C-alpha positions in Angstrom: 14.0 26.6 -2.9 12.8 24.7 -5.9 10.3 21.9 -6.1 11.8 18.4 -5.8 10.1 15.4 -7.4 10.7 11.7 -6.6 9.1 9.3 -9.0 8.0 5.7 -8.6 10.7 3.0 -8.5 10.1 0.8 -11.6 12.2 -2.1 -10.3 9.4 -3.2 -7.9 7.0 -3.6 -10.8 8.9 -6.6 -12.1 8.6 -8.2 -8.7 4.9 -7.5 -8.5 4.3 -9.0 -12.0 6.2 -12.1 -10.9 3.8 -12.3 -7.9 0.7 -12.0 -10.1 1.8 -15.0 -12.3 1.4 -17.7 -9.6 -1.8 -16.1 -8.5 -3.2 -16.6 -12.0 -1.9 -20.1 -12.1 -4.0 -20.9 -9.0 -7.1 -20.4 -11.1 -6.5 -23.7 -12.8 -6.8 -26.0 -9.7 -9.7 -23.9 -8.4 -11.5 -24.4 -11.6 -10.9 -28.1 -11.4 -12.4 -28.1 -7.8 -15.4 -26.1 -9.0 -16.1 -28.2 -12.1 -15.9 -31.6 -10.3 -16.2 -31.1 -6.6 -17.0 -34.8 -6.0 -13.6 -35.9 -7.2 -11.8 -33.6 -4.6 -13.5 -34.7 -1.4 -10.9 -35.5 1.3 -10.8 -35.4 5.1 -10.3 -31.6 5.2 -13.2 -31.0 2.8 -15.6 -33.8 3.6 -18.4 -32.9 1.2 -19.0 -31.2 -2.1 -20.3 -28.1 -0.5 -17.0 -27.5 1.3 -15.1 -28.0 -2.0 -17.4 -25.5 -3.8 -17.1 -23.0 -0.9 -13.3 -23.3 -1.0 -13.1 -22.8 -4.8 -15.5 -19.7 -4.7 -13.6 -18.2 -1.7 -10.3 -18.9 -3.6 -11.6 -17.1 -6.7 -12.6 -14.1 -4.6 -9.3 -13.8 -2.7 -7.1 -14.4 -5.8 -9.2 -11.9 -7.9 -8.9 -9.3 -5.1 -5.1 -9.8 -4.8 -4.6 -9.5 -8.6 -6.7 -6.3 -8.7 -4.6 -4.8 -5.9 -1.3 -5.9 -7.6 -2.4 -4.4 -10.9 -3.5 -1.2 -9.1 0.0 -0.9 -7.7 1.7 -1.7 -11.0 -0.3 0.7 -13.1 -0.1 3.6 -10.6 2.2 6.3 -11.8 2.9 7.8 -8.4 5.3 10.5 -7.3 6.2 12.6 -4.3 6.5 16.3 -4.7 8.2 18.4 -2.0 8.2 22.2 -2.0 8.0 25.2 0.4 4.2 24.8 0.7 4.1 21.2 1.6 4.4 17.6 0.4 2.3 15.8 -2.2 2.4 12.1 -1.9 0.5 10.1 -4.5 1.1 6.8 -2.6 -1.1 7.7 0.4 -4.2 5.5 0.9 -6.4 8.5 1.6 -8.0 11.4 -0.2 -5.7 13.8 1.5 -2.6 13.5 -0.7 -1.4 17.1 -0.4 -0.2 17.9 3.1 0.7 21.5 3.8 3.5 22.1 6.3 1.2 24.0 8.7 -1.2 21.0 8.8 1.5 18.7 10.0 2.0 18.4 13.8 5.2 16.3 13.6 7.2 14.1 11.3 8.8 11.0 12.8 11.1 8.2 11.7 9.2 5.0 12.3 11.0 1.7 12.4 8.7 -1.2 11.7 9.8 -4.8 10.7 13.4 -3.7 10.2 12.3 -0.9 7.7 12.4 2.8 8.1 9.4 4.9 7.3 8.8 8.7 7.4 5.5 9.2 9.2 3.5 12.4 9.0 1.3 13.1 12.0 -1.4 15.6 11.2 -3.1 18.1 13.6 -6.5 16.9 12.4 -6.7 13.4 11.1 -9.4 13.1 8.4 -10.4 9.9 6.5 -12.2 11.5 3.6 -13.9 8.4 2.1 -15.9 6.3 4.5 -15.7 3.0 2.6 -13.7 1.1 0.0 -10.2 -0.3 -0.2 -8.5 3.0 0.4 -10.5 3.6 3.6 -9.6 0.1 4.9 -5.9 0.5 4.0 -5.9 3.9 5.7 -7.4 2.5 8.9 -5.0 -0.4 8.9 -2.1 2.0 8.5 -3.3 4.1 11.4 -3.5 1.0 13.6 -0.1 -0.2 12.5 2.0 3.0 12.3 -0.1 5.5 14.3 -0.7 7.5 11.1 -2.2 7.0 7.7 0.4 9.2 6.1 3.9 7.7 5.7 6.5 7.2 3.0 8.8 4.3 2.5 11.7 5.1 0.2 11.6 1.7 -1.6 8.6 3.1 -3.6 10.7 5.9 -4.8 13.8 6.4 -7.0 15.8 7.9 -4.1 17.5 6.8 -0.9 15.8 7.2 2.5 18.4 9.6 3.7 18.0 11.8 0.6 14.2 11.9 1.3 14.8 12.7 5.0 17.2 15.6 4.2 14.8 17.1 1.6 11.9 17.0 4.1 14.1 18.3 7.0 15.2 21.3 4.9 11.6 22.4 4.4 9.7 21.4 7.5 10.1 24.2 10.1 10.0 22.0 13.2 12.4 19.3 11.9 12.0 15.5 12.0 11.7 13.7 15.4 13.8 10.6 15.7 
């Protein structure tokens, strides 16, 4: 069997760019709060210190959100499926290349009315011990039970097409 590639769905980039624009627009009121905190005192923020803390915290959160969005927009990810295993550039871990013999089971995961293809490994390794990827990997494990999963909205294929391709190559088959 030949190697099958599924590339990133470009339609979602427009949505992410549209999400970044309001985040950038929030810098303006935060700058006003930071420049003149005495004019923005009200019952929720009763002193200038609260207004300054709010604006600094807002800068941090918005900057982090914009960085994450641009990281998602600029990433040129793909999924490669062949007889040796699956390479997923969208995983939030160092282990992007999964060999079929390293995978214990593959399950369909339904979460928030969406279907995901979850890869459960025999040995679950984190790789990096800090940073955004580590935090996202731990969050995925607590949410889905695994840090390795694929959602077809990231890709230029349907979910059933992805399931059929993985099912053809994974010897044990997909658990439903």
